[in-house]
C-alpha positions as CSV (number, residue, x, y, z in Angstrom):
1,X,0.0,0.0,0.0
2,X,3.1,2.4,0.6
3,X,3.6,2.4,-3.2
4,X,-0.2,3.1,-4.2
5,X,0.0,6.3,-1.5
6,X,3.2,7.6,-3.0
7,X,1.8,7.5,-6.6
8,X,-1.6,9.1,-5.4
9,X,0.5,11.9,-3.7
10,X,2.6,12.5,-6.6
11,X,-0.4,13.0,-8.8
12,X,-1.9,15.6,-6.5
13,X,1.1,17.5,-5.9
14,X,2.3,17.5,-9.5
15,X,-1.6,18.4,-10.9
16,X,-0.4,22.0,-12.0
17,X,2.6,20.6,-13.9
18,X,0.4,18.0,-15.6
19,X,-2.0,20.4,-16.9
20,X,1.0,22.9,-18.1
21,X,2.5,20.2,-20.0
22,X,-0.8,18.7,-21.3
23,X,-1.6,22.1,-22.9
24,X,1.8,22.5,-24.3
25,X,1.7,19.3,-26.1
26,X,-1.8,20.0,-27.3
27,X,-0.5,23.0,-29.0
28,X,2.8,21.6,-30.3
29,X,1.0,18.7,-31.9
30,X,-1.4,21.0,-34.0
31,X,0.6,24.2,-34.5
32,X,1.3,23.3,-38.1
33,X,-2.4,22.6,-39.2
34,X,-4.6,25.3,-40.3
35,X,-7.6,23.9,-38.1
36,X,-5.3,23.6,-35.2
37,X,-7.1,21.8,-32.1
38,X,-10.4,21.8,-34.1
39,X,-9.2,18.5,-35.3
40,X,-9.7,17.0,-32.2
41,X,-13.5,17.4,-32.5
42,X,-13.7,17.2,-36.4
43,X,-11.9,13.6,-36.5
44,X,-14.4,11.8,-33.9
45,X,-17.3,13.5,-35.5
46,X,-16.6,12.2,-39.0
47,X,-16.0,8.7,-37.4
48,X,-19.4,9.0,-35.5
49,X,-21.3,9.8,-38.9
50,X,-19.5,6.9,-40.7
51,X,-20.4,4.6,-37.8
52,X,-24.0,5.8,-37.9
53,X,-24.5,5.6,-41.7
54,X,-22.8,1.8,-41.6
55,X,-24.3,0.5,-38.7
56,X,-27.3,2.7,-38.2
57,X,-28.7,2.4,-41.7
58,X,-26.4,0.2,-43.9
59,X,-26.2,-3.1,-41.8
60,X,-29.4,-2.5,-39.7
61,X,-31.7,-0.9,-42.0
62,X,-33.4,0.8,-39.4
63,X,-32.6,4.1,-36.9
64,X,-34.3,2.8,-33.9
65,X,-32.9,0.4,-31.2
66,X,-34.7,-2.7,-31.4
67,X,-37.3,-3.3,-28.8
68,X,-37.1,0.1,-27.8
69,X,-38.2,3.9,-28.6
70,X,-34.5,4.8,-28.3
71,X,-33.0,5.9,-31.5
72,X,-30.0,4.1,-32.6
73,X,-28.1,7.5,-32.9
74,X,-28.7,8.4,-29.4
75,X,-27.8,4.8,-28.2
76,X,-24.6,4.8,-30.1
77,X,-23.5,8.2,-29.3
78,X,-23.7,7.3,-25.4
79,X,-21.3,4.5,-25.9
80,X,-19.0,5.9,-28.6
81,X,-18.1,9.3,-26.9
82,X,-16.7,7.7,-23.9
83,X,-15.0,5.0,-26.1
84,X,-13.1,7.4,-28.2
85,X,-11.7,9.0,-24.9
86,X,-11.1,5.3,-23.3
87,X,-9.1,4.3,-26.3
88,X,-7.3,7.3,-26.9
89,X,-6.1,7.3,-23.3
90,X,-5.1,3.6,-23.3
91,X,-3.1,3.7,-26.1
92,X,-1.5,7.0,-25.7
93,X,-1.2,6.3,-21.8
94,X,0.5,2.7,-22.5
95,X,3.5,4.5,-24.3
96,X,3.6,7.6,-22.3
97,X,6.8,6.5,-20.0
98,X,8.5,5.2,-23.0
99,X,7.9,8.1,-25.3
100,X,8.3,10.8,-22.8
101,X,11.1,9.4,-20.5
102,X,13.5,12.0,-22.4
103,X,11.5,14.9,-20.4
104,X,12.2,13.7,-17.0
105,X,16.0,14.2,-17.8
106,X,15.3,17.7,-18.5
107,X,12.3,18.5,-15.9
108,X,12.1,17.6,-12.3
109,X,8.7,15.6,-11.8
110,X,8.0,11.7,-11.3
111,X,7.4,9.5,-14.2
112,X,4.3,8.4,-12.5
113,X,2.4,11.7,-13.8
114,X,3.1,10.8,-17.5
115,X,0.0,8.4,-17.8
116,X,-2.2,11.1,-16.3
117,X,-0.8,13.7,-18.5
118,X,-2.6,11.7,-21.3
119,X,-5.9,11.9,-19.8
120,X,-5.6,15.5,-19.2
121,X,-5.1,16.1,-22.9
122,X,-7.9,14.2,-24.0
123,X,-10.2,15.8,-21.7
124,X,-11.2,18.8,-23.7
125,X,-12.1,16.7,-27.0
126,X,-14.2,14.6,-24.6
127,X,-16.1,17.4,-23.0
128,X,-16.7,19.0,-26.3
129,X,-18.1,15.7,-27.7
130,X,-20.1,15.3,-24.4
131,X,-21.7,18.8,-24.8
132,X,-22.5,18.0,-28.7
133,X,-23.9,14.6,-27.5
134,X,-26.2,16.0,-24.9
135,X,-27.4,18.8,-27.5
136,X,-28.5,16.0,-29.9
137,X,-30.4,14.4,-27.1
138,X,-32.1,17.5,-26.3
139,X,-32.9,18.2,-30.1
140,X,-34.2,14.4,-30.3
141,X,-36.3,15.0,-27.0
142,X,-34.6,12.4,-24.8
143,X,-35.9,13.3,-21.1
144,X,-33.7,14.7,-18.7
145,X,-34.4,12.9,-15.3
146,X,-32.7,12.2,-11.9
147,X,-30.7,9.4,-13.5
148,X,-28.5,12.0,-15.5
149,X,-26.8,13.0,-12.4
150,X,-25.3,9.4,-12.1
151,X,-23.4,10.4,-15.1
152,X,-20.7,11.9,-12.6
153,X,-20.3,8.7,-10.9
154,X,-19.3,6.8,-14.2
155,X,-17.2,9.8,-15.3
156,X,-15.1,9.5,-12.0
157,X,-15.1,5.7,-12.2
158,X,-13.5,5.9,-15.9
159,X,-11.1,8.4,-15.0
160,X,-9.8,6.4,-11.9
161,X,-9.8,3.2,-14.0
162,X,-8.0,4.7,-16.9
163,X,-5.3,5.8,-14.8
164,X,-4.8,2.5,-12.8
165,X,-4.8,0.7,-16.2
166,X,-2.5,3.4,-17.8
167,X,0.2,3.4,-15.0
168,X,0.2,-0.7,-15.1
169,X,0.3,-0.4,-19.0
170,X,3.1,2.3,-19.4
171,X,5.3,0.3,-17.0
172,X,4.9,-3.0,-18.5
173,X,5.3,-1.6,-22.0
174,X,8.7,-0.2,-20.9
175,X,9.6,-3.8,-19.8
176,X,8.0,-5.8,-22.6
177,X,7.8,-3.8,-25.8
178,X,5.5,-6.4,-27.3
179,X,3.0,-5.5,-25.0
180,X,1.8,-2.4,-26.5
181,X,1.5,-4.0,-30.0
182,X,-0.9,-6.6,-28.2
183,X,-2.7,-4.5,-26.3
184,X,-3.5,-2.3,-29.5
185,X,-4.9,-5.5,-31.3
186,X,-7.0,-6.2,-28.3
187,X,-8.4,-2.9,-28.2
188,X,-9.5,-3.1,-31.8
189,X,-11.4,-6.1,-30.8
190,X,-12.9,-4.9,-27.8
191,X,-14.4,-2.0,-29.7
192,X,-16.9,-4.4,-31.0
193,X,-17.0,-6.8,-28.0
194,X,-18.1,-3.6,-25.7
195,X,-20.8,-3.3,-27.5
196,X,-20.5,0.3,-29.1
197,X,-22.2,-0.3,-32.4
198,X,-23.9,-3.6,-31.7
199,X,-26.4,-4.4,-28.8
200,X,-24.3,-7.4,-27.6
201,X,-27.2,-8.8,-25.1
202,X,-29.4,-9.1,-28.2
203,X,-27.1,-10.8,-30.4
204,X,-25.4,-13.6,-27.8
205,X,-26.8,-16.3,-25.5
206,X,-27.3,-14.8,-21.9
207,X,-23.9,-16.9,-20.7
208,X,-21.8,-15.3,-23.5
209,X,-23.0,-11.8,-22.6
210,X,-22.4,-12.1,-19.2
211,X,-19.0,-13.6,-20.0
212,X,-18.3,-10.4,-21.8
213,X,-19.0,-8.3,-18.7
214,X,-15.5,-9.3,-17.7
215,X,-14.3,-6.3,-19.7
216,X,-14.2,-3.4,-17.6
217,X,-15.0,-1.0,-20.5
218,X,-18.4,-2.4,-21.1
219,X,-19.2,-1.3,-17.4
220,X,-18.3,2.3,-18.1
221,X,-20.1,2.3,-21.4
222,X,-23.4,0.5,-20.4
223,X,-23.1,2.9,-17.2
224,X,-23.5,6.1,-19.5
225,X,-26.1,4.5,-21.4
226,X,-28.1,3.3,-18.3
227,X,-27.7,7.0,-16.9
228,X,-28.6,8.7,-20.0
229,X,-31.1,6.6,-21.9
230,X,-32.1,3.5,-20.0
231,X,-32.8,4.8,-16.3
232,X,-30.9,2.5,-14.2
233,X,-28.9,3.0,-11.0
234,X,-25.3,1.5,-10.6
235,X,-26.2,-0.1,-7.4
236,X,-28.9,-2.3,-9.1
237,X,-26.0,-4.5,-10.2
238,X,-23.9,-4.8,-7.0
239,X,-21.7,-7.8,-8.1
240,X,-20.8,-6.2,-11.3
241,X,-19.8,-2.8,-9.5
242,X,-17.8,-4.6,-6.9
243,X,-16.1,-6.4,-9.7
244,X,-15.2,-3.3,-11.5
245,X,-13.6,-1.5,-8.4
246,X,-11.7,-4.5,-7.5
247,X,-10.2,-4.8,-11.1
248,X,-9.5,-1.3,-10.6
249,X,-7.7,-1.4,-7.4
250,X,-5.9,-4.4,-8.9
251,X,-4.3,-2.4,-11.6
252,X,-3.6,0.5,-9.4
253,X,-1.8,-1.7,-6.8
254,X,0.1,-3.9,-9.0
255,X,1.0,-1.0,-11.5
256,X,2.1,1.4,-8.3
257,X,4.4,-1.7,-7.2
258,X,5.9,-2.3,-10.6
259,X,6.4,1.3,-11.4
260,X,8.1,2.1,-8.0
261,X,10.2,-0.9,-8.2
262,X,11.7,-0.2,-11.7
263,X,11.4,3.5,-12.3
264,X,15.0,4.1,-11.3
265,X,16.0,1.6,-14.1
266,X,13.5,2.6,-16.9
267,X,16.4,4.1,-19.1
268,X,18.2,0.9,-18.7
269,X,15.3,-1.1,-20.3
270,X,15.0,1.5,-23.2
């Protein structure tokens, strides 16, 4: 537990530095583009349009989710907006230490904050996409109710899991370079198995659908849909919630131990 507390204290202590570095990187990445940071919004919007046309009409032939009065666009947006954020953070966070270890030699800060910088860097596009999603919901007449307040719970759950998972991944990637390539392939598969564009429970037997719930990203995506569209509380599935938080703590615990054990020798591995 000592390593966990040390890592968490570093996140709090160096929060201002994380914000400054993330802002600098955002400007640096898009400084040579005419539209600049606007591409962080345009890229996901274009992908949403493509997925909606292909899966909403092309393959399904209907714009309404089967068995409900919820439009496919609403259902897809509630899942794909957090997925874009999740996927970006996971992939960027996995290589955050390996790609930015040169910064540590120039600036005095702990390497444990590098995965968190990727989370902060992606928050702006996530918030803008979320605002666009809510506007679309309101235009389509989606009712605002008390369940919408639960969105905050799932947002916090998403951030905490992504930090824990990214810290673990970033450490393992330094030690085992093949890990990043394997995780990239797994994330591509999870896009479909998480039910971003397919309503998985309706397509699989119950036992198979329950097996897929071992995927923690499904807990987050389903949680956002439950909050915004389906009107379900997270405590209605206590075992599922306990499993998610145990897995989050597992990655935080193991990731912190490995990170603190090897970070003085990361340069040697690279």
